[in-house]
C-alpha distance (Angstrom), angle and dihedral (degrees) to the residues before:
residue distance angle dihedral
M1 . . .
Q2 3.75 . .
T3 3.80 119.1 .
Q4 3.75 119.5 -103.7
Q5 3.83 117.9 -93.8
P6 3.79 114.8 -120.1
V7 3.74 113.1 -110.1
P8 3.77 123.0 -149.3
T9 3.72 116.3 -128.3
S10 3.80 129.0 -149.8
P11 3.79 122.1 -125.6
A12 3.74 111.8 -78.2
S13 3.80 119.1 -112.0
T14 3.74 128.5 -150.1
G15 3.78 122.2 -80.0
P16 3.81 132.0 42.3
R17 3.80 110.7 -37.7
T18 3.74 134.3 179.3
D19 3.81 114.7 -114.9
V20 3.78 94.7 -126.6
R21 3.79 94.1 -176.0
T22 3.73 93.5 54.4
A23 3.79 95.5 42.5
L24 3.83 93.9 51.8
L25 3.77 102.5 30.5
G26 3.76 101.6 26.6
G27 3.77 130.8 64.0
K28 3.82 96.3 -16.6
T29 3.80 98.0 46.9
F30 3.83 126.7 119.7
R31 3.75 117.8 -43.2
S32 3.79 126.1 -177.9
L33 3.74 116.0 -114.2
S34 3.75 93.5 -102.5
E35 3.82 91.7 50.9
Q36 3.80 97.3 51.6
T37 3.78 118.5 108.7
L38 3.76 115.3 -136.1
S39 3.74 122.8 -139.4
P40 3.88 117.1 -111.3
K41 3.82 89.8 -102.4
E42 3.78 91.8 49.3
E43 3.80 91.1 48.1
K44 3.80 91.1 48.8
F45 3.83 91.2 50.5
E46 3.84 93.3 47.2
R47 3.79 93.0 49.2
A48 3.78 91.4 49.0
R49 3.78 91.6 47.5
Q50 3.82 93.2 49.9
T51 3.83 93.8 43.3
T52 3.78 90.2 51.1
G53 3.78 91.0 51.4
F54 3.84 93.2 51.4
F55 3.80 92.4 60.5
L56 3.80 102.8 23.8
A57 3.81 97.8 55.4
P58 3.79 97.9 56.9
A59 3.82 92.2 37.0
V60 3.74 93.2 53.7
A61 3.81 93.0 45.2
I62 3.80 94.1 49.0
I63 3.78 95.3 44.3
F64 3.82 92.8 47.8
A65 3.84 90.2 48.2
L66 3.82 90.5 53.7
L67 3.80 95.6 47.5
P68 3.81 113.6 111.0
L69 3.85 95.9 -118.0
N70 3.76 125.5 161.8
L71 3.77 93.0 -117.9
D72 3.81 135.1 123.4
Y73 3.84 110.9 -102.1
N74 3.78 94.0 -111.4
Q75 3.83 93.6 48.9
H76 3.80 91.1 45.8
M77 3.83 94.3 50.7
L78 3.80 93.6 42.4
A79 3.83 90.9 50.9
A80 3.84 90.7 50.4
V81 3.75 93.8 49.1
L82 3.81 92.0 45.4
L83 3.80 92.2 51.6
G84 3.79 89.8 52.1
V85 3.83 92.2 47.5
I86 3.84 92.0 49.8
I87 3.81 90.0 54.4
L88 3.83 89.8 48.7
W89 3.80 90.0 51.3
I90 3.82 93.3 49.2
C91 3.79 99.1 41.0
E92 3.89 96.1 35.1
P93 3.81 98.5 -151.5
V94 3.84 82.8 156.5
P95 3.79 126.7 22.9
I96 3.87 110.0 -73.5
P97 3.79 95.2 -113.7
I98 3.80 90.9 52.1
G99 3.75 88.8 52.3
G100 3.79 89.4 58.1
L101 3.77 92.6 48.3
I102 3.78 92.1 51.5
G103 3.76 87.6 55.5
V104 3.82 92.3 49.2
A105 3.79 90.4 51.6
A106 3.80 91.9 48.0
I107 3.84 91.6 51.8
V108 3.82 91.8 54.9
I109 3.84 95.0 43.8
L110 3.80 91.3 49.1
G111 3.83 90.0 52.8
V112 3.83 96.7 -118.2
A113 3.77 90.3 135.3
P114 3.80 138.1 -14.8
A115 3.76 119.4 -91.4
S116 3.80 94.4 -116.0
D117 3.81 90.4 58.4
V118 3.75 95.3 41.1
L119 3.80 95.8 51.6
Q120 3.81 96.7 43.6
P121 3.83 94.9 97.7
F122 3.80 90.7 66.4
G123 3.85 86.5 74.0
S124 3.78 94.0 52.8
T125 3.81 121.8 125.0
T126 3.83 90.7 -115.0
I127 3.80 90.0 64.3
F128 3.82 89.1 58.0
T129 3.79 90.4 45.9
F130 3.81 88.5 55.5
I131 3.82 92.7 48.7
G132 3.81 95.0 47.8
A133 3.75 95.1 45.3
F134 3.75 93.9 46.9
I135 3.83 91.0 50.9
L136 3.82 90.9 51.2
A137 3.79 88.8 49.3
A138 3.84 90.7 51.6
A139 3.77 90.3 55.2
M140 3.81 91.9 50.3
L141 3.81 90.1 49.6
K142 3.82 93.7 47.2
H143 3.82 95.6 48.8
G144 3.76 99.7 42.0
I145 3.81 100.4 -116.5
A146 3.80 91.3 151.1
Q147 3.83 94.2 57.2
R148 3.82 91.5 49.6
L149 3.78 91.2 49.2
A150 3.82 91.2 47.4
F151 3.78 96.3 53.7
A152 3.86 90.7 41.8
V153 3.86 89.8 58.3
L154 3.82 95.1 38.7
S155 3.83 90.5 51.4
I156 3.90 91.2 60.9
P157 3.81 104.2 119.5
G158 3.79 112.3 -90.3
V159 3.79 98.5 13.5
G160 3.80 95.7 98.7
K161 3.79 94.3 51.1
S162 3.80 95.0 72.2
T163 3.76 134.9 48.6
Y164 3.80 90.3 -146.3
R165 3.84 91.5 55.5
I166 3.80 92.0 45.4
I167 3.81 91.9 52.5
I168 3.78 92.6 46.6
A169 3.81 90.1 46.5
F170 3.80 91.6 53.9
G171 3.77 88.9 48.5
V172 3.83 91.0 52.9
I173 3.80 92.4 47.7
T174 3.80 91.1 48.2
C175 3.79 93.2 49.3
M176 3.84 92.4 48.7
L177 3.80 93.8 50.2
S178 3.77 97.9 41.0
A179 3.82 90.0 54.9
F180 3.81 86.5 73.9
V181 3.85 105.9 13.0
S182 3.80 129.5 59.8
N183 3.84 110.9 -82.1
T184 3.74 90.3 -130.7
A185 3.81 93.0 49.0
T186 3.84 90.3 48.8
V187 3.78 93.2 54.6
A188 3.81 90.6 44.3
M189 3.79 91.7 52.2
L190 3.80 94.9 47.8
M191 3.84 98.7 39.8
P192 3.78 96.8 86.4
T193 3.81 91.9 50.7
A194 3.77 92.1 46.9
L195 3.81 93.3 50.1
G196 3.79 90.2 47.6
I197 3.85 89.7 55.6
L198 3.78 91.7 43.6
A199 3.85 92.6 52.5
L200 3.82 90.3 52.0
I201 3.83 92.0 48.7
A202 3.83 90.9 48.8
Q203 3.78 90.2 50.4
L204 3.82 91.8 50.5
M205 3.80 90.1 49.6
Q206 3.78 90.2 52.3
D207 3.82 93.9 47.5
R208 3.80 91.1 50.3
G209 3.81 93.6 48.4
V210 3.78 92.8 -117.1
V211 3.80 87.5 133.1
K212 3.75 132.6 27.8
A213 3.78 120.4 -90.7
D214 3.76 92.9 -110.7
F215 3.85 96.3 46.0
D216 3.79 123.2 140.2
P217 3.82 109.3 -119.0
L218 3.80 88.7 -161.2
R219 3.78 90.8 67.6
L220 3.81 100.8 52.4
R221 3.79 117.6 126.1
V222 3.75 89.6 -137.8
G223 3.78 89.7 59.4
A224 3.78 92.7 49.4
A225 3.79 90.4 48.4
L226 3.81 93.6 49.7
L227 3.76 96.6 46.3
L228 3.81 95.6 41.7
M229 3.83 87.9 51.1
L230 3.78 87.3 57.1
A231 3.81 94.6 49.9
Y232 3.81 97.0 41.0
G233 3.80 94.5 38.6
A234 3.74 89.8 57.2
S235 3.79 91.5 54.7
V236 3.85 90.6 48.1
G237 3.77 95.2 47.3
G238 3.86 90.4 45.4
L239 3.78 88.9 67.6
L240 3.83 93.5 62.2
T241 3.79 100.2 81.4
P242 3.78 134.8 24.6
V243 3.85 89.2 -112.5
G244 3.76 93.7 47.3
S245 3.80 94.1 96.7
P246 3.82 137.2 -4.5
P247 3.85 94.8 -108.3
N248 3.82 88.8 60.8
L249 3.80 94.0 57.4
I250 3.78 92.3 40.5
G251 3.84 92.7 50.5
R252 3.81 93.2 43.3
G253 3.80 91.5 49.8
L254 3.77 93.2 49.7
I255 3.78 93.1 46.9
E256 3.87 91.6 48.9
E257 3.77 90.3 46.5
A258 3.86 93.2 51.7
T259 3.82 98.3 40.3
G260 3.80 103.1 29.9
T261 3.84 88.7 -133.8
R262 3.73 120.1 123.8
I263 3.83 120.8 -132.6
S264 3.82 107.0 -151.7
F265 3.80 125.3 -147.2
A266 3.79 90.9 -106.8
Q267 3.78 94.4 46.1
W268 3.80 90.2 53.2
M269 3.80 92.1 49.3
A270 3.87 91.4 48.4
I271 3.79 90.4 54.6
A272 3.82 95.4 41.6
F273 3.81 101.1 42.8
P274 3.88 97.0 72.8
V275 3.82 89.2 44.0
C276 3.81 92.6 50.9
L277 3.88 93.3 44.3
A278 3.82 92.9 50.5
M279 3.82 92.1 45.1
F280 3.79 92.5 49.7
V281 3.79 91.5 52.3
V282 3.81 90.2 48.7
L283 3.79 90.0 45.5
A284 3.81 93.1 54.8
L285 3.81 92.3 47.9
I286 3.82 92.2 48.6
M287 3.80 91.4 46.9
F288 3.77 95.2 53.2
L289 3.84 94.9 40.7
L290 3.82 96.8 48.7
N291 3.86 98.3 30.9
K292 3.78 103.6 29.7
P293 3.87 109.3 -176.9
E294 3.77 116.2 -113.8
I295 3.78 91.2 -134.1
R296 3.81 130.7 35.4
Q297 3.79 110.1 -179.9
L298 3.80 118.5 58.7
E299 3.77 134.3 -162.7
G300 3.79 124.7 -167.6
V301 3.82 97.5 16.7
E302 3.77 91.4 99.6
D303 3.83 90.8 55.3
Y304 3.81 89.4 50.9
I305 3.77 92.8 49.3
R306 3.85 90.8 47.2
E307 3.82 89.5 50.5
Q308 3.79 93.6 49.8
K309 3.79 92.5 47.0
A310 3.83 90.3 51.3
A311 3.80 91.2 47.8
Q312 3.81 89.3 59.2
G313 3.76 89.8 65.6
K314 3.80 123.6 -166.5
M315 3.76 121.0 -17.5
S316 3.78 109.3 -86.6
R317 3.79 123.7 -126.5
A318 3.84 89.0 -109.8
E319 3.81 91.0 55.4
K320 3.77 92.3 48.2
N321 3.83 91.3 49.5
T322 3.79 90.5 50.1
L323 3.76 92.1 52.4
I324 3.85 90.8 47.1
A325 3.82 90.6 53.8
F326 3.76 91.8 44.3
G327 3.85 93.1 47.7
F328 3.79 91.2 46.9
T329 3.78 93.2 51.9
V330 3.85 96.3 46.3
T331 3.85 90.6 45.6
L332 3.79 92.7 54.6
W333 3.80 91.0 44.3
L334 3.80 90.7 56.8
L335 3.81 98.4 35.3
P336 3.83 95.8 91.1
A337 3.82 89.7 50.7
F338 3.83 91.1 54.0
A339 3.75 90.3 47.2
S340 3.85 91.1 52.9
L341 3.87 89.6 45.9
F342 3.81 94.3 54.7
A343 3.83 103.9 26.2
G344 3.81 103.0 24.5
T345 3.80 130.9 -116.2
E346 3.84 92.6 -83.0
S347 3.85 93.2 55.9
A348 3.81 120.6 112.8
A349 3.83 90.1 -125.6
Y350 3.77 93.1 56.8
I351 3.77 94.6 44.6
F352 3.79 90.9 49.0
L353 3.82 94.6 48.9
D354 3.79 94.7 41.5
D355 3.79 91.4 52.5
R356 3.80 96.0 45.3
L357 3.81 103.8 36.1
D358 3.80 99.8 66.7
E359 3.81 107.7 176.0
G360 3.73 95.0 -127.4
I361 3.75 93.7 50.2
V362 3.83 91.1 46.7
A363 3.84 89.8 50.6
V364 3.81 94.8 53.2
L365 3.77 92.0 41.0
G366 3.80 91.6 53.7
A367 3.84 90.5 45.4
S368 3.83 88.0 50.7
L369 3.75 90.0 61.5
L370 3.82 89.0 67.0
F371 3.79 89.1 65.1
I372 3.86 92.0 46.9
L373 3.77 104.9 42.5
P374 3.84 104.4 82.2
T375 3.78 129.7 -137.7
N376 3.80 91.5 -171.1
W377 3.76 115.1 15.3
K378 3.85 95.9 -173.6
K379 3.84 90.1 58.3
R380 3.84 91.4 36.6
E381 3.85 89.7 -124.4
A382 3.76 114.1 161.9
T383 3.83 129.7 -158.9
L384 3.80 93.0 -99.4
T385 3.79 132.7 21.7
W386 3.77 124.8 -144.8
T387 3.84 88.6 -114.4
D388 3.79 87.0 61.6
A389 3.80 92.8 47.2
A390 3.77 94.0 46.7
K391 3.78 90.1 64.8
I392 3.83 93.2 68.4
D393 3.79 118.7 121.2
W394 3.84 99.1 -84.9
G395 3.81 89.0 164.7
T396 3.80 91.2 68.5
I397 3.79 90.2 49.0
I398 3.79 90.8 53.2
L399 3.82 91.4 46.3
F400 3.78 90.4 51.7
G401 3.79 91.1 53.0
T402 3.86 91.9 49.7
G403 3.79 89.6 47.6
I404 3.80 92.3 55.1
I405 3.79 90.3 46.5
F406 3.79 92.7 56.4
G407 3.79 90.4 43.9
S408 3.79 93.7 53.4
L409 3.83 93.6 43.8
L410 3.79 91.0 50.7
A411 3.77 87.8 60.9
A412 3.85 98.1 37.1
T413 3.80 94.5 51.0
G414 3.84 94.0 43.7
L415 3.81 91.0 -120.0
A416 3.82 89.5 120.8
E417 3.75 91.8 60.7
T418 3.79 91.2 45.6
I419 3.82 93.2 51.8
G420 3.82 92.6 43.3
T421 3.82 93.8 51.0
G422 3.80 93.6 45.7
A423 3.82 94.6 46.7
A424 3.78 92.7 45.6
E425 3.81 90.5 54.3
N426 3.79 98.9 41.7
L427 3.82 99.2 39.4
N428 3.77 95.9 43.6
I429 3.83 91.5 -126.1
T430 3.75 102.3 159.1
N431 3.85 107.6 157.5
V432 3.77 144.1 30.5
V433 3.76 93.4 -97.9
T434 3.77 96.3 56.5
I435 3.81 92.9 44.0
T436 3.83 91.0 49.5
V437 3.84 91.3 51.5
F438 3.81 89.8 45.6
S439 3.82 92.2 48.9
A440 3.86 96.1 48.8
V441 3.83 95.1 44.8
L442 3.83 94.1 46.4
A443 3.86 90.9 47.9
I444 3.79 91.2 51.7
L445 3.78 93.2 47.6
I446 3.79 92.5 49.6
S447 3.82 92.7 45.3
E448 3.83 90.7 55.7
T449 3.83 91.1 63.8
T450 3.79 103.2 30.2
S451 3.78 138.3 26.8
N452 3.75 120.2 -62.9
T453 3.80 90.5 -126.0
A454 3.83 90.8 54.4
S455 3.82 90.3 45.9
A456 3.80 91.1 57.5
A457 3.81 92.1 45.0
V458 3.80 90.0 52.0
I459 3.82 103.9 39.2
V460 3.82 105.0 38.8
P461 3.83 94.3 56.4
I462 3.83 87.8 53.0
V463 3.80 95.3 46.5
I464 3.81 96.7 50.2
P465 3.88 96.0 57.9
L466 3.83 88.6 44.9
C467 3.80 87.9 58.5
Q468 3.81 93.9 43.4
A469 3.81 91.2 50.4
M470 3.82 90.6 55.2
G471 3.79 95.5 41.1
V472 3.77 90.4 -114.2
D473 3.86 124.5 144.5
P474 3.81 103.7 -106.8
F475 3.78 97.3 -150.3
V476 3.77 98.1 89.9
P477 3.81 99.7 44.5
A478 3.84 94.1 39.6
M479 3.81 92.7 48.0
A480 3.77 89.8 47.9
A481 3.78 90.7 51.1
T482 3.82 90.4 46.7
F483 3.87 92.7 53.2
A484 3.78 92.2 42.2
A485 3.82 91.7 52.0
S486 3.84 86.4 67.5
F487 3.80 89.1 63.4
G488 3.76 126.4 86.6
F489 3.79 104.3 127.8
M490 3.80 101.6 154.7
L491 3.79 106.7 73.6
P492 3.83 138.2 37.8
V493 3.79 89.5 -122.7
S494 3.86 91.9 53.9
T495 3.81 95.4 81.9
P496 3.82 135.6 0.1
Q497 3.82 90.2 -118.3
N498 3.80 89.7 55.8
A499 3.73 89.5 51.8
I500 3.77 92.3 49.3
V501 3.78 95.2 53.9
Y502 3.82 92.1 41.2
G503 3.83 87.3 52.8
T504 3.77 90.6 63.2
G505 3.80 90.7 67.3
A506 3.80 91.2 -131.2
V507 3.88 94.5 102.0
P508 3.84 113.0 65.7
I509 3.82 112.0 -147.2
T510 3.81 90.4 -121.0
R511 3.80 91.3 58.4
M512 3.76 92.2 48.9
I513 3.81 93.3 49.8
R514 3.79 93.7 45.9
T515 3.78 94.7 47.3
G516 3.78 94.4 38.6
I517 3.77 98.0 51.9
V518 3.84 91.3 51.3
F519 3.84 90.7 49.0
D520 3.83 91.5 46.2
I521 3.77 91.2 55.5
L522 3.80 97.5 42.9
G523 3.83 91.4 42.4
A524 3.80 90.7 52.6
I525 3.76 90.6 52.5
L526 3.84 91.3 50.5
I527 3.84 92.2 49.3
I528 3.77 93.7 47.8
S529 3.84 93.0 48.3
I530 3.84 102.1 37.8
V531 3.84 104.8 36.6
P532 3.82 96.4 63.7
I533 3.81 92.0 50.1
M534 3.84 94.1 48.7
I535 3.88 93.6 44.8
A536 3.82 87.5 54.1
T537 3.79 90.8 46.1
V538 3.81 94.3 54.9
G539 3.83 90.4 44.8
L540 3.81 99.7 -117.5
S541 3.81 97.2 124.0
S542 3.72 122.8 76.7
């Protein structure tokens, strides 16, 4: 976690005054998710949820396995295991990745499929894309790239004079970073800078008499708007690229597995960009309508930003190396798309690049540069150490592998077709529009109560067989479900970034619920309306 930025304070005036610096940057400042203390009610709820999962998951799996259903043995056992795993994912009596591994072990022990076939997805190219992208993100987190970018944007003339512009600027920065870096890491990197700016704004409001002398800076609307923009902006920006968030890679992998059609990095961005742009505009409007800042014009913030930018000094060798590795990776990811744009998909150049520049291989190659590019050649010190790299989110990588396993087994055993046919008949889902709406809404509902990654791993394997049973192209509904799985804006437990900003104490739960539910609804409408158009535009739908 980055250290807190010092915040200048104005001369104190007479009378009782709130210590803004202490309130915002002291005891109630940013805490990582593992460090946050839950309230008694929250602790009671979490204990009940986990305890329920311990007993409910095996009970449901065993009871379902013993039911006299007219199913093939493999389909019956796979369905029983999958039900148990879904309960483990939702209730979290064990870490979510471990729940997936328990399911994988049960599948092999029950004879649904041999171990060699079951474990094959762990060698997929998407696993290596995860690993490479996470290592690059670790370097950006370690060397403070986010803070430098934040102050570079905030120092643009005019931005620091208005609370509205500052909030939008933070949203833009967050979206840009979370397109390539973990949403949670992005918010964690930017939180100290945001709290520093917020403390200064609160102090100015107090000095001007905009608020009472004994006001609570943790209950300002401007603070809620700024921090919610960080949390929600990260979710929006995470949609932009396949590596922007784990649900993207999970959804893309499942779609490619089911359809046999590859979704390139550039095709994904072409589909996601209009969605992200529209969602960001809607997010800004919602934020200012529901959390209108108490003050608009600012004085002194530009000086603070200028001082902080100057204090950063020149870019270090480690920062430059990180940007070189990052730029190298993104360039190679996009190179086949540029070749197809200028030479066509039938050209020798495009075929050569598309065959050689596999995204997973490019990701690990770019990450490898961090261990080659030196920061001190005499001491043989590289930009990143293996200790740093080993701290990446291996749990998400494991969860992705288990998700692909369940998706492939659903198809191989015929359970996917059985589920799809039954759901289509009982839910009266008869066309691509209704199944797209169903997919998006279900993914959002699931993501509000469990992790976005688990939501994608649960919903997309259900949506694809639904489409196949109706003879509908699964691209639109499955992509809609994948995008919607990154939602979950209402509650602190919906996403880690929500929990982070809630943990500051500056975002009341009522504001998060009110803002989040509106954004959930409008975001779902945007996904349902824009995704089909963009998929048809890039030529992925039949």
